[in-house]
C-alpha positions as CSV (number, residue, x, y, z in Angstrom):
1,M,-0.1,0.2,-0.2
2,D,1.3,3.4,-1.2
3,S,0.9,5.5,2.1
4,F,0.9,9.1,0.4
5,K,-1.0,10.1,-3.5
6,I,-1.5,13.2,-4.4
7,W,-3.2,14.7,-7.6
8,A,-1.6,17.4,-9.2
9,V,-2.6,19.9,-12.0
10,G,-0.1,22.1,-13.7
11,N,1.6,23.2,-16.9
12,L,4.6,21.6,-18.0
13,A,7.3,24.2,-17.9
14,K,9.4,22.5,-20.5
15,T,9.0,19.9,-22.9
16,P,9.7,16.7,-21.0
17,E,12.2,14.2,-22.5
18,L,12.7,10.7,-22.1
19,E,15.9,9.3,-20.7
20,V,16.8,5.4,-21.3
21,R,19.3,3.7,-18.8
22,G,19.9,0.0,-19.7
23,E,16.5,-1.7,-20.2
24,H,14.7,1.4,-18.2
25,S,13.3,4.6,-19.6
26,Y,11.6,7.5,-17.9
27,A,10.6,11.0,-18.3
28,R,11.5,13.7,-15.7
29,F,9.3,16.9,-16.1
30,C,8.0,19.5,-13.8
31,L,4.4,21.1,-13.6
32,I,3.9,24.8,-12.6
33,G,0.8,26.1,-11.1
34,N,0.0,29.7,-10.3
35,D,-2.3,30.1,-6.8
36,Y,-4.1,33.2,-5.5
37,A,-2.1,34.9,-2.5
38,G,-4.4,37.9,-1.9
39,K,-4.2,41.4,-3.0
40,D,-1.0,43.7,-3.3
41,E,-1.1,47.1,-2.1
42,D,-2.8,48.7,-4.9
43,G,-5.8,46.2,-4.5
44,G,-4.6,43.8,-7.9
45,A,-4.6,40.0,-7.4
46,R,-1.1,38.6,-6.2
47,E,-0.5,35.2,-7.2
48,V,2.1,32.4,-5.9
49,V,4.1,30.2,-8.6
50,T,4.4,26.2,-6.9
51,S,6.8,24.2,-8.9
52,L,6.8,20.0,-8.6
53,W,9.0,17.7,-10.0
54,F,7.5,14.6,-11.6
55,V,8.9,10.9,-12.6
56,A,7.3,8.6,-14.8
57,F,8.6,5.3,-15.6
58,G,8.2,3.0,-18.8
59,A,5.0,3.4,-20.9
60,L,3.5,6.4,-19.0
61,G,7.0,8.2,-19.1
62,E,7.2,7.2,-23.0
63,T,3.7,8.5,-23.5
64,I,4.3,11.8,-21.8
65,A,7.6,12.4,-23.4
66,R,6.1,11.6,-27.0
67,N,3.2,13.6,-26.8
68,A,3.1,16.4,-24.0
69,R,4.9,20.1,-24.8
70,K,5.8,22.9,-22.9
71,G,2.9,24.5,-21.7
72,D,0.7,21.6,-22.2
73,Q,-1.5,21.0,-19.1
74,L,-1.7,17.4,-17.4
75,I,-3.7,16.0,-14.8
76,V,-1.3,13.5,-12.7
77,E,-2.0,11.1,-9.9
78,A,1.3,10.4,-8.1
79,K,3.0,8.7,-5.3
80,I,5.1,10.1,-2.9
81,R,8.4,8.4,-2.3
82,A,10.8,9.0,0.3
83,N,14.5,9.6,-0.5
84,N,16.7,9.9,2.4
85,W,20.4,9.7,2.4
86,T,23.4,10.2,4.7
87,D,25.9,13.2,3.1
88,K,29.6,13.3,2.9
89,Q,29.6,15.2,6.2
90,G,27.5,12.3,7.9
91,E,24.1,14.6,8.2
92,K,20.8,13.0,7.4
93,Q,19.4,14.4,4.2
94,Y,15.6,14.2,3.1
95,D,13.9,14.8,-0.1
96,H,10.9,13.5,-2.0
97,S,9.7,12.1,-5.4
98,F,6.6,12.1,-6.9
99,V,6.2,9.0,-9.4
100,V,3.5,9.3,-11.5
101,E,1.0,6.3,-11.6
102,G,-1.5,7.8,-13.9
103,F,-2.0,11.1,-15.9
104,R,-4.4,12.9,-18.2
105,F,-4.0,15.5,-20.9
106,G,-5.6,18.9,-20.0
107,A,-5.8,22.0,-22.0
108,P,-3.0,22.1,-24.8
109,G,-0.5,24.7,-24.5
110,R,0.6,27.5,-27.2
111,A,3.3,24.7,-28.5
112,K,0.7,22.3,-29.3
113,R,-1.9,24.4,-30.7
114,E,0.5,25.9,-33.1
115,E,1.3,21.9,-34.0
116,F,-2.4,21.5,-34.7
117,E,-3.0,24.6,-36.4
118,G,0.1,23.9,-38.7
119,R,-1.2,20.5,-39.6
120,R,-4.6,21.8,-40.2
121,E,-3.4,24.0,-42.8
122,E,-1.7,21.4,-44.6
123,A,-4.7,19.5,-44.6
124,L,-6.9,22.0,-46.0
125,P,-7.0,21.9,-50.1
126,R,-5.1,24.7,-51.8
127,A,-7.2,27.2,-54.1
128,V,-5.7,27.5,-57.5
């Protein structure tokens, strides 16, 4: 049983790349989300930006790397895995990984929309 799971909705900070090491493949990617953080001195809305790094292994990683582009929205289900180690100075270090277990594509980003538009223009018959 996985103790902790999260759902995250955000936009890709950059286009994911597939990494292959031996027989294993994975894609690391960063999702960015903007949240309302009150009003500034002038009464305008303030936002705080949150970014989280995820890793997707095997077929999930391959699908994300092949089809997702910078700016695309992803809806991700991930488990949280503890990464604890002792550094060279003997100090205990703590970190976490967010390992993707499932995802869905949300709204396309600008790069994906431009790709779609280019394909649509190529498919249209040309006037003589």
